[in-house]
C-alpha atoms as an extended CHARMM CRD file, in Angstrom:
* protein
*
       115  EXT
         1         1  MET       CA            -12.6830000000        7.0210000000      -44.4870000000  PROA      1               0.0000000000
         2         2  THR       CA            -10.0770000000        7.1560000000      -41.7440000000  PROA      2               0.0000000000
         3         3  LEU       CA            -12.5720000000        5.7390000000      -39.2200000000  PROA      3               0.0000000000
         4         4  ALA       CA            -13.3310000000        2.8230000000      -41.4520000000  PROA      4               0.0000000000
         5         5  GLY       CA             -9.7280000000        2.1540000000      -42.0590000000  PROA      5               0.0000000000
         6         6  THR       CA             -9.0480000000        2.1830000000      -38.3660000000  PROA      6               0.0000000000
         7         7  ILE       CA            -11.8100000000       -0.3300000000      -37.6260000000  PROA      7               0.0000000000
         8         8  VAL       CA            -10.4720000000       -2.6260000000      -40.3210000000  PROA      8               0.0000000000
         9         9  LEU       CA             -6.8920000000       -2.4580000000      -39.0030000000  PROA      9               0.0000000000
        10        10  ALA       CA             -7.9240000000       -2.9800000000      -35.4110000000  PROA      10              0.0000000000
        11        11  SER       CA            -10.1880000000       -5.9580000000      -36.4340000000  PROA      11              0.0000000000
        12        12  ALA       CA             -7.3300000000       -7.4610000000      -38.5540000000  PROA      12              0.0000000000
        13        13  PHE       CA             -4.8820000000       -6.9110000000      -35.6100000000  PROA      13              0.0000000000
        14        14  LEU       CA             -7.1950000000       -8.6830000000      -33.1360000000  PROA      14              0.0000000000
        15        15  TYR       CA             -7.8800000000      -11.5260000000      -35.5530000000  PROA      15              0.0000000000
        16        16  ILE       CA             -4.2020000000      -12.1440000000      -35.9520000000  PROA      16              0.0000000000
        17        17  GLN       CA             -3.4760000000      -11.8970000000      -32.3400000000  PROA      17              0.0000000000
        18        18  ASP       CA             -6.1870000000      -14.4120000000      -31.6340000000  PROA      18              0.0000000000
        19        19  LEU       CA             -4.9730000000      -16.7990000000      -34.3900000000  PROA      19              0.0000000000
        20        20  LEU       CA             -1.5070000000      -16.7260000000      -33.0380000000  PROA      20              0.0000000000
        21        21  TYR       CA             -2.6520000000      -17.2730000000      -29.4480000000  PROA      21              0.0000000000
        22        22  ILE       CA             -4.8070000000      -20.2740000000      -30.6040000000  PROA      22              0.0000000000
        23        23  LYS       CA             -1.9100000000      -21.7430000000      -32.6380000000  PROA      23              0.0000000000
        24        24  ALA       CA              0.6560000000      -21.2550000000      -29.7480000000  PROA      24              0.0000000000
        25        25  THR       CA             -1.4530000000      -22.4600000000      -26.9260000000  PROA      25              0.0000000000
        26        26  GLY       CA             -4.2750000000      -24.6470000000      -28.4030000000  PROA      26              0.0000000000
        27        27  ARG       CA             -6.7010000000      -22.8250000000      -26.1090000000  PROA      27              0.0000000000
        28        28  PRO       CA             -9.6030000000      -20.6000000000      -27.1530000000  PROA      28              0.0000000000
        29        29  ALA       CA             -8.9620000000      -16.9630000000      -27.6890000000  PROA      29              0.0000000000
        30        30  SER       CA            -11.2330000000      -15.9280000000      -24.8020000000  PROA      30              0.0000000000
        31        31  GLU       CA             -8.5520000000      -17.4760000000      -22.4610000000  PROA      31              0.0000000000
        32        32  ARG       CA             -6.1220000000      -14.7330000000      -23.7440000000  PROA      32              0.0000000000
        33        33  VAL       CA             -7.9400000000      -11.9100000000      -22.2190000000  PROA      33              0.0000000000
        34        34  ARG       CA             -8.5360000000      -13.8630000000      -18.8510000000  PROA      34              0.0000000000
        35        35  GLU       CA             -4.8600000000      -14.5810000000      -18.6400000000  PROA      35              0.0000000000
        36        36  ARG       CA             -4.0080000000      -10.8850000000      -19.4160000000  PROA      36              0.0000000000
        37        37  ILE       CA             -6.2870000000       -9.7960000000      -16.5900000000  PROA      37              0.0000000000
        38        38  GLU       CA             -4.8170000000      -12.3250000000      -14.1940000000  PROA      38              0.0000000000
        39        39  ARG       CA             -1.2890000000      -11.1830000000      -15.0220000000  PROA      39              0.0000000000
        40        40  GLN       CA             -2.2620000000       -7.5010000000      -14.4860000000  PROA      40              0.0000000000
        41        41  ASN       CA             -3.8460000000       -8.3320000000      -11.0640000000  PROA      41              0.0000000000
        42        42  ARG       CA             -1.1950000000      -10.5620000000       -9.6260000000  PROA      42              0.0000000000
        43        43  PRO       CA              0.6590000000       -9.1530000000       -6.6700000000  PROA      43              0.0000000000
        44        44  LEU       CA              3.4070000000       -6.4880000000       -7.4650000000  PROA      44              0.0000000000
        45        45  THR       CA              6.9250000000       -7.5090000000       -6.7150000000  PROA      45              0.0000000000
        46        46  ARG       CA              9.1850000000       -4.9060000000       -5.3570000000  PROA      46              0.0000000000
        47        47  SER       CA             11.3370000000       -4.8190000000       -8.3720000000  PROA      47              0.0000000000
        48        48  ARG       CA              8.2740000000       -4.5540000000      -10.6730000000  PROA      48              0.0000000000
        49        49  SER       CA              6.9280000000       -1.7830000000       -8.6170000000  PROA      49              0.0000000000
        50        50  ILE       CA             10.2640000000        0.1090000000       -8.7520000000  PROA      50              0.0000000000
        51        51  TRP       CA             10.5260000000       -0.2340000000      -12.4400000000  PROA      51              0.0000000000
        52        52  LEU       CA              7.1030000000        0.9640000000      -13.1760000000  PROA      52              0.0000000000
        53        53  SER       CA              7.5560000000        3.8250000000      -10.7770000000  PROA      53              0.0000000000
        54        54  VAL       CA             10.8670000000        4.9030000000      -12.5750000000  PROA      54              0.0000000000
        55        55  LEU       CA              9.2490000000        4.4670000000      -16.0350000000  PROA      55              0.0000000000
        56        56  LEU       CA              6.1000000000        6.5300000000      -15.1420000000  PROA      56              0.0000000000
        57        57  GLY       CA              8.1660000000        9.1040000000      -13.2180000000  PROA      57              0.0000000000
        58        58  ALA       CA             10.5620000000        9.5400000000      -16.2890000000  PROA      58              0.0000000000
        59        59  ALA       CA              7.5340000000       10.1190000000      -18.5030000000  PROA      59              0.0000000000
        60        60  ILE       CA              6.1440000000       12.6590000000      -16.1630000000  PROA      60              0.0000000000
        61        61  LEU       CA              9.5130000000       14.5330000000      -15.9530000000  PROA      61              0.0000000000
        62        62  LEU       CA              9.7800000000       14.5770000000      -19.6620000000  PROA      62              0.0000000000
        63        63  GLN       CA              6.4150000000       16.0530000000      -20.1060000000  PROA      63              0.0000000000
        64        64  ALA       CA              7.0920000000       18.5730000000      -17.4070000000  PROA      64              0.0000000000
        65        65  TYR       CA             10.1970000000       19.5820000000      -19.2040000000  PROA      65              0.0000000000
        66        66  LEU       CA              8.1570000000       19.9540000000      -22.5320000000  PROA      66              0.0000000000
        67        67  ALA       CA              5.6070000000       22.1080000000      -20.6810000000  PROA      67              0.0000000000
        68        68  ILE       CA              8.0190000000       24.2680000000      -18.7420000000  PROA      68              0.0000000000
        69        69  GLY       CA             11.5370000000       24.3550000000      -20.1600000000  PROA      69              0.0000000000
        70        70  SER       CA             11.0880000000       23.7610000000      -23.9180000000  PROA      70              0.0000000000
        71        71  ASN       CA             10.3020000000       26.5070000000      -26.4520000000  PROA      71              0.0000000000
        72        72  ASP       CA              8.3390000000       23.8820000000      -28.5690000000  PROA      72              0.0000000000
        73        73  TYR       CA              5.0480000000       24.8320000000      -26.6930000000  PROA      73              0.0000000000
        74        74  SER       CA              3.9990000000       28.3800000000      -25.9530000000  PROA      74              0.0000000000
        75        75  GLY       CA              0.7510000000       29.9140000000      -24.9150000000  PROA      75              0.0000000000
        76        76  TRP       CA             -2.1980000000       27.7070000000      -25.0090000000  PROA      76              0.0000000000
        77        77  SER       CA             -0.3390000000       24.9450000000      -26.6030000000  PROA      77              0.0000000000
        78        78  LYS       CA              1.3440000000       24.1600000000      -23.2370000000  PROA      78              0.0000000000
        79        79  VAL       CA             -2.0110000000       22.6800000000      -22.3130000000  PROA      79              0.0000000000
        80        80  ILE       CA             -0.9900000000       19.6100000000      -24.3520000000  PROA      80              0.0000000000
        81        81  PRO       CA              1.9750000000       18.4980000000      -22.3040000000  PROA      81              0.0000000000
        82        82  ILE       CA              0.1540000000       19.5720000000      -19.0510000000  PROA      82              0.0000000000
        83        83  GLY       CA             -2.5840000000       17.0130000000      -20.1080000000  PROA      83              0.0000000000
        84        84  TRP       CA              0.1970000000       14.4390000000      -20.5750000000  PROA      84              0.0000000000
        85        85  ILE       CA              1.5290000000       15.1380000000      -17.1570000000  PROA      85              0.0000000000
        86        86  VAL       CA             -1.9320000000       14.5850000000      -15.7590000000  PROA      86              0.0000000000
        87        87  SER       CA             -2.6410000000       11.4320000000      -17.7620000000  PROA      87              0.0000000000
        88        88  GLY       CA              0.8930000000       10.1030000000      -16.8130000000  PROA      88              0.0000000000
        89        89  SER       CA              0.2890000000       11.0530000000      -13.1090000000  PROA      89              0.0000000000
        90        90  LEU       CA             -2.9730000000        8.9530000000      -12.7370000000  PROA      90              0.0000000000
        91        91  PRO       CA             -1.2740000000        5.5970000000      -13.4040000000  PROA      91              0.0000000000
        92        92  PHE       CA              1.6390000000        6.4900000000      -11.1910000000  PROA      92              0.0000000000
        93        93  TYR       CA             -0.8520000000        7.4160000000       -8.3760000000  PROA      93              0.0000000000
        94        94  HSD       CA             -2.7910000000        4.1390000000       -8.8660000000  PROA      94              0.0000000000
        95        95  LEU       CA              0.4370000000        2.1450000000       -8.8280000000  PROA      95              0.0000000000
        96        96  GLN       CA              1.5480000000        3.7420000000       -5.5340000000  PROA      96              0.0000000000
        97        97  LYS       CA             -1.9640000000        3.2630000000       -4.0360000000  PROA      97              0.0000000000
        98        98  ARG       CA             -1.9090000000       -0.3740000000       -5.0260000000  PROA      98              0.0000000000
        99        99  TRP       CA              1.7240000000       -0.9670000000       -3.7400000000  PROA      99              0.0000000000
       100       100  ARG       CA              0.7910000000        0.5060000000       -0.4410000000  PROA      100             0.0000000000
       101       101  ALA       CA             -2.4610000000       -1.4860000000       -0.1490000000  PROA      101             0.0000000000
       102       102  GLN       CA             -0.6370000000       -4.7130000000       -0.8820000000  PROA      102             0.0000000000
       103       103  GLN       CA              2.1750000000       -3.9530000000        1.6120000000  PROA      103             0.0000000000
       104       104  GLN       CA             -0.5790000000       -3.2250000000        4.3060000000  PROA      104             0.0000000000
       105       105  ARG       CA             -2.2920000000       -6.4250000000        3.5760000000  PROA      105             0.0000000000
       106       106  SER       CA              0.8330000000       -8.4210000000        3.8660000000  PROA      106             0.0000000000
       107       107  ASP       CA              1.8070000000       -6.6080000000        7.1170000000  PROA      107             0.0000000000
       108       108  ASP       CA             -1.6430000000       -7.5160000000        8.6750000000  PROA      108             0.0000000000
       109       109  GLN       CA             -1.1570000000      -11.2980000000        7.9670000000  PROA      109             0.0000000000
       110       110  LEU       CA             -0.0120000000      -13.3740000000       10.8920000000  PROA      110             0.0000000000
       111       111  SER       CA              3.4880000000      -14.8960000000       10.5690000000  PROA      111             0.0000000000
       112       112  GLY       CA              4.3240000000      -18.4690000000       11.4970000000  PROA      112             0.0000000000
       113       113  GLY       CA              1.1810000000      -20.0040000000       10.0480000000  PROA      113             0.0000000000
       114       114  ALA       CA             -2.1520000000      -21.0840000000       11.4400000000  PROA      114             0.0000000000
       115       115  ARG       CA             -2.3140000000      -23.3250000000       14.4740000000  PROA      115             0.0000000000
């Protein structure tokens, strides 16, 4: 019953999201996904990189506090916040990797334009 309800809610959410996108832009709903992917893959600005790093770092620190310092989790239940630490660390790692690769590419480009 819960699975069926979840599927119905997800379908209704996507339908409303597509309907609002079509009304707002006048373009087909398939463009929404393409635009989202383009926004995610655009080059990172320094401020966006810092903001995302701080946000992900704060989440990792909060989960580390829950795993180590809090009495809410004891014994095997500490596996839950440790799993959250790992799942929060992966996006942080990929963000840093993407930022470094982007910086390396911009350093490799010639300055002054082509002649």
